[in-house]
C-alpha positions in Angstrom: 0.0 0.0 0.0 1.4 3.4 -1.0 1.1 6.6 1.0 -0.7 8.1 -2.0 -3.3 5.2 -2.0 -3.7 5.6 1.8 -4.4 9.3 1.5 -6.8 8.9 -1.4 -8.7 6.1 0.5 -8.8 8.5 3.5 -10.1 11.4 1.4 -12.9 9.0 0.2 -13.9 8.2 3.7 -14.0 11.9 4.5 -16.3 12.5 1.6 -18.6 9.8 2.8 -18.6 11.3 6.3 -19.5 14.6 4.7 -22.6 13.0 2.9 -21.0 13.0 -0.5 -21.7 10.2 -2.9 -19.2 8.1 -4.8 -19.4 7.0 -8.4 -19.8 3.4 -9.3 -16.3 3.3 -10.6 -14.9 4.9 -7.4 -16.7 2.6 -5.2 -15.5 -0.4 -7.2 -11.9 0.7 -6.9 -12.0 1.3 -3.3 -13.8 -2.1 -2.7 -11.0 -3.8 -4.7 -8.5 -2.3 -2.3 -10.5 -3.5 0.7 -10.8 -7.0 -0.9 -7.0 -7.0 -1.6 -6.4 -6.0 2.1 -4.5 -3.0 0.8 -5.8 -0.6 3.5 -5.5 -0.7 7.2 -8.3 -2.4 9.1 -9.1 1.0 10.5 -9.5 2.4 7.0 -11.6 -0.6 5.8 -14.0 -0.3 8.9 -14.3 3.4 8.5 -15.2 3.1 5.0 -17.9 0.6 5.6 -19.3 2.5 8.5 -19.3 5.9 6.7 -20.9 4.5 3.7 -23.6 2.9 5.8 -24.2 6.1 7.8 -24.5 8.2 4.8 -26.9 5.8 3.0 -25.7 3.8 0.0 -26.7 5.0 -3.5 -27.6 2.5 -6.3 -24.2 3.2 -7.9 -22.3 2.6 -4.7 -24.1 -0.7 -4.1 -23.6 -1.7 -7.7 -19.9 -0.8 -7.6 -19.5 -2.8 -4.4 -21.1 -5.9 -5.9 -19.1 -5.5 -9.0 -15.8 -5.7 -7.1 -17.0 -8.7 -5.0 -18.4 -10.7 -7.9 -15.5 -10.1 -10.3 -12.5 -10.4 -7.8 -13.8 -12.5 -4.9 -16.4 -14.9 -6.2 -15.9 -18.4 -7.7 -18.0 -18.8 -10.8 -20.3 -21.8 -11.0 -22.7 -22.8 -13.8 -25.1 -25.5 -13.0 -26.3 -27.6 -15.9 -30.1 -27.3 -15.5 -33.1 -26.8 -18.0 -34.9 -24.4 -15.9 -34.1 -21.0 -14.5 -32.1 -20.8 -11.3 -33.9 -19.1 -8.4 -32.5 -17.8 -5.1 -34.2 -16.4 -2.0 -32.6 -14.6 0.9 -32.9 -11.6 3.1 -30.5 -8.8 3.9 -30.6 -9.2 7.6 -30.6 -6.0 9.8 -34.4 -6.0 10.1 -36.2 -4.9 13.3 -38.4 -8.1 13.8 -36.1 -11.1 14.3 -37.8 -14.3 13.2 -36.8 -17.9 12.8 -35.1 -18.9 9.5 -38.0 -18.6 7.2 -36.1 -18.4 4.0 -34.5 -21.8 4.4 -37.8 -23.5 5.0 -39.5 -21.6 2.1 -36.8 -22.6 -0.3 -37.1 -26.3 0.6 -40.8 -26.1 0.0 -40.3 -24.4 -3.3 -37.7 -27.0 -4.3 -40.1 -29.9 -3.4 -42.7 -28.2 -5.8 -40.2 -28.3 -8.7 -38.3 -24.9 -8.4 -34.4 -25.1 -8.7 -32.9 -23.2 -5.9 -29.3 -21.8 -6.0 -29.1 -20.2 -2.6 -26.3 -17.9 -1.3 -26.2 -17.2 2.4 -24.1 -16.3 5.3 -23.9 -17.1 9.0 -25.7 -14.9 11.4 -24.3 -11.3 11.7 -27.2 -9.3 13.1 -29.5 -12.2 13.8 -29.4 -15.2 15.9 -29.3 -17.9 13.2 -28.3 -17.3 9.7 -29.0 -19.5 6.6 -25.7 -21.2 6.7 -26.1 -21.9 10.4 -29.4 -23.5 9.9 -28.4 -25.6 7.0 -25.4 -26.8 8.9 -27.5 -27.7 11.9 -29.7 -29.9 9.7 -26.8 -31.8 8.3 -26.0 -30.0 5.0 -22.2 -29.6 4.3 -21.7 -25.8 4.1 -17.9 -26.0 4.0 -17.8 -28.2 0.9 -16.3 -27.4 -2.5 -18.6 -25.2 -4.9 -18.6 -28.3 -7.2 -20.5 -30.2 -4.6 -23.1 -27.4 -4.3 -23.3 -27.3 -8.1 -24.0 -31.0 -8.0 -26.7 -30.6 -5.4 -28.4 -27.8 -7.4 -28.4 -30.3 -10.5 -29.5 -33.4 -8.6 -31.4 -32.4 -5.6 -32.8 -29.1 -7.0 -31.3 -27.1 -4.2 -27.9 -26.0 -3.1 -26.4 -23.4 -0.8 -23.1 -21.4 -1.4 -21.6 -20.4 1.9 -20.9 -16.6 1.6 -18.5 -16.7 4.4 -16.4 -19.6 3.0 -13.0 -19.0 1.4 -13.9 -21.8 -1.0 -16.7 -19.6 -2.4 -15.1 -16.1 -1.8 -11.4 -16.9 -1.7 -9.9 -13.5 -1.2 -11.6 -11.5 1.6 -15.4 -11.7 2.0 -15.2 -14.2 4.9 -12.5 -12.2 6.6 -14.5 -9.0 6.4 -17.9 -10.5 7.4 -16.3 -12.3 10.5 -15.0 -9.1 11.8 -18.2 -6.9 11.9 -21.4 -7.3 13.7 -23.3 -4.3 12.3 -25.1 -3.9 9.0 -23.1 -2.6 6.0 -23.5 -2.3 2.2 -22.4 -6.0 2.2 -25.9 -7.0 3.4 -27.0 -6.2 -0.1 -23.9 -6.2 -2.3 -22.3 -9.3 -0.9 -25.5 -11.3 -0.8 -26.1 -10.6 -4.6 -22.7 -12.1 -5.4 -24.0 -15.6 -6.0 -21.6 -17.9 -7.8 -24.3 -19.3 -9.9 -25.9 -15.8 -10.7 -29.5 -16.9 -10.9 -32.0 -15.2 -13.2 -34.9 -15.1 -10.7 -34.9 -14.1 -7.0 -37.1 -13.3 -4.0 -35.2 -11.0 -1.9 -36.2 -9.5 1.5 -34.9 -6.1 2.5 -34.5 -4.5 6.0 -36.1 -1.0 5.1 -38.9 0.0 3.0 -36.9 2.6 1.1 -34.6 -0.3 -0.3 -37.6 -1.2 -2.4 -36.7 1.8 -4.7 -33.1 0.8 -5.2 -32.6 -2.9 -4.8 -34.8 -3.9 -7.8 -32.9 -1.4 -10.0 -29.6 -2.9 -8.9 -30.8 -6.4 -9.6 -32.0 -5.4 -13.1 -28.6 -3.9 -13.9 -26.7 -6.9 -12.8 -28.8 -9.2 -14.9 -31.8 -10.5 -13.0 -34.9 -11.2 -15.3 -37.5 -11.5 -12.6 -37.5 -10.6 -9.0 -39.7 -9.9 -6.0 -38.2 -7.5 -3.5 -40.2 -7.5 -0.3 -40.5 -5.7 3.1 -43.0 -7.0 5.6 -44.4 -5.0 8.5 -45.2 -6.3 11.9 -48.5 -6.0 13.8 -47.5 -2.5 15.2 -47.4 -1.0 11.7 -43.9 0.2 12.3 -41.2 -2.5 12.7 -40.4 -4.7 9.9 -38.8 -7.8 8.5 -36.9 -8.9 5.4 -39.6 -11.4 4.6 -43.2 -11.3 3.4 -45.2 -10.9 6.6 -48.2 -12.5 8.1 -48.3 -10.0 10.9 -49.2 -7.0 8.8 -48.8 -5.5 5.4 -46.1 -6.6 2.9 -44.7 -4.1 0.3 -43.4 -5.6 -2.9 -41.4 -4.2 -5.8 -41.7 -6.7 -8.7 -39.2 -6.7 -11.5 -40.8 -7.7 -14.6 -39.2 -9.4 -17.7 -39.5 -6.2 -19.7 -37.4 -4.3 -17.0 -40.4 -2.4 -15.5 -40.8 -2.4 -11.8 -44.4 -2.7 -10.3 -45.1 -1.5 -6.8 -47.8 -2.9 -4.7 -48.8 -4.3 -1.2 -51.0 -6.9 0.3 -52.3 -7.8 3.7 -52.5 -11.5 5.0 -56.3 -11.6 4.8 -56.1 -10.5 1.1 -54.7 -14.0 0.5 -57.0 -15.7 3.0 -54.2 -16.0 5.5 -55.0 -15.4 9.3 -52.9 -12.8 11.0 -49.8 -14.3 12.5 -48.7 -14.1 16.1 -45.3 -12.6 16.6 -44.5 -14.9 19.6 -44.8 -17.9 17.3 -42.3 -16.8 14.8 -39.5 -15.4 17.0 -36.4 -17.6 17.1 -35.4 -19.9 20.0 -32.0 -19.3 21.6 -30.9 -22.8 20.7 -30.0 -23.7 17.1 -30.8 -27.4 17.6 -34.3 -26.6 18.9 -34.7 -24.3 15.9 -33.7 -27.1 13.5 -36.2 -29.5 15.1 -38.9 -26.8 14.9 -38.2 -26.3 11.2 -38.5 -30.0 10.6 -41.8 -30.1 12.4 -43.0 -27.3 10.1 -41.7 -29.0 6.9 -43.4 -32.4 8.0 -46.7 -30.7 8.8 -46.4 -31.4 12.6 -46.5 -27.6 13.3 -49.2 -25.5 11.8 -50.3 -21.9 12.8 -48.1 -18.8 12.4 -44.8 -20.7 11.7 -46.3 -22.8 8.9 -48.3 -19.8 7.4 -45.3 -17.6 7.1 -43.2 -20.4 5.4 -46.0 -21.1 2.9 -46.5 -17.4 2.2 -42.7 -16.9 1.4 -42.7 -20.2 -0.6 -45.7 -19.0 -2.4 -43.8 -16.0 -3.6 -41.2 -18.2 -5.2 -43.8 -20.4 -6.9 -45.6 -17.2 -8.3 -42.3 -15.7 -9.4 -41.5 -18.8 -11.4 -44.8 -19.3 -12.9 -45.6 -22.5 -11.1 -48.6 -20.7 -9.5 -50.8 -18.1 -11.1 -50.9 -15.9 -8.0 -49.3 -15.4 -4.7 -52.5 -16.9 -3.1 -52.4 -19.8 -5.3 -48.7 -20.3 -4.4 -49.5 -20.2 -0.7 -52.1 -23.0 -1.2 -49.7 -25.1 -3.3 -47.0 -24.7 -0.6 -49.4 -26.0 2.0 -50.1 -29.0 -0.2 -46.5 -29.7 -0.7 -46.0 -29.8 3.0 -49.1 -32.0 3.5 -47.8 -34.5 0.9 -44.5 -35.1 2.7 -42.4 -33.8 -0.3 -40.8 -31.1 1.7 -39.2 -33.4 4.3 -38.1 -35.7 1.5 -36.5 -32.8 -0.2 -34.6 -31.9 2.9 -33.3 -35.5 3.0 -32.2 -35.3 -0.6 -30.4 -31.9 0.0 -28.5 -33.3 3.1 -27.4 -36.4 1.1 -26.4 -34.5 -2.1 -24.6 -31.5 -0.7 -22.2 -33.4 1.4 -18.7 -34.5 1.2 -19.7 -37.1 3.8 -23.4 -38.0 3.1 -23.5 -40.7 5.8 -22.5 -38.1 8.6 -25.0 -35.5 7.3 -27.8 -38.1 7.2 -27.0 -39.3 10.6 -27.2 -35.8 12.0 -30.5 -35.2 10.3 -32.0 -38.6 11.6 -31.3 -37.5 15.1 -33.2 -34.3 14.5 -36.1 -36.2 12.8 -36.4 -38.5 15.7 -36.5 -35.5 18.1 -39.4 -33.9 15.9 -41.6 -36.9 16.3 
């Protein structure tokens, strides 16, 4: 690192502190320096904090994503005949819930959607997607080729966004050292090695519904639902579609247009959920057992409803259902048929360097869920 680069980087941090915006090219260059560890830890942390405090622009998020995807993401191209789909949230939301997205993706996969997930361990929540998958028996530290094979054979796979096998240069290093939300909650989560065409993406703030669909359109997504769900108080929100209150949606259409709308649970014939039923437990094993109970139909009520709603979004997005309401109903049928729990078994067996160990771990949980 040269003194000139250090001064230029420091000047960029000062601009952010003064609420000045960076161009896409500038942001990409400074993120390249962060990924290459060419700046001090203090400079890197200051940049991320100042960018977050200012509020990221579309260009700044896109520039960050570009650096991460081009320089620090292993590229994988699953050989499938249908569009790849991802679903994830940004984290940083006010309403902490159990791991809805993992359950929803399994239901969608059981209905015939091919899921190429990209997630991380918990940063601002208790249990992230990677944490939950690992608890269930999925190998989250495996080579990307094993994930690719799982997407092709089981119809679902998860790339660990904090693994050096997926992001070999720096992303895991950075994420493991921070416990607050940054531009990475959006930019890094979009750096999916398989670069899916379709996505359901939850965001932590309503204002992100204006920028995230635009960014997704710019980086190549063909269809997307970006959602922000509101709790029963009408104020706090979650990075999922909500059964507690209103859900706001920005839908990216194939022609590039973005349609904005919202819906209430009762609009879809869904009873209002109870927050106490969807909050996470402080024990990952218990959370995994509860998720299995939902997927096997042993738990109904608010937990099952919110999973089916978010799975329904995926089914609607991919055209397997004619509407979100129809998708919700189909998701209920998938769970009732036993296909969701069978899909979980397929996933654990296929995304694993040691299938026997993964299946043994899952069997223990299945026995506990009876």
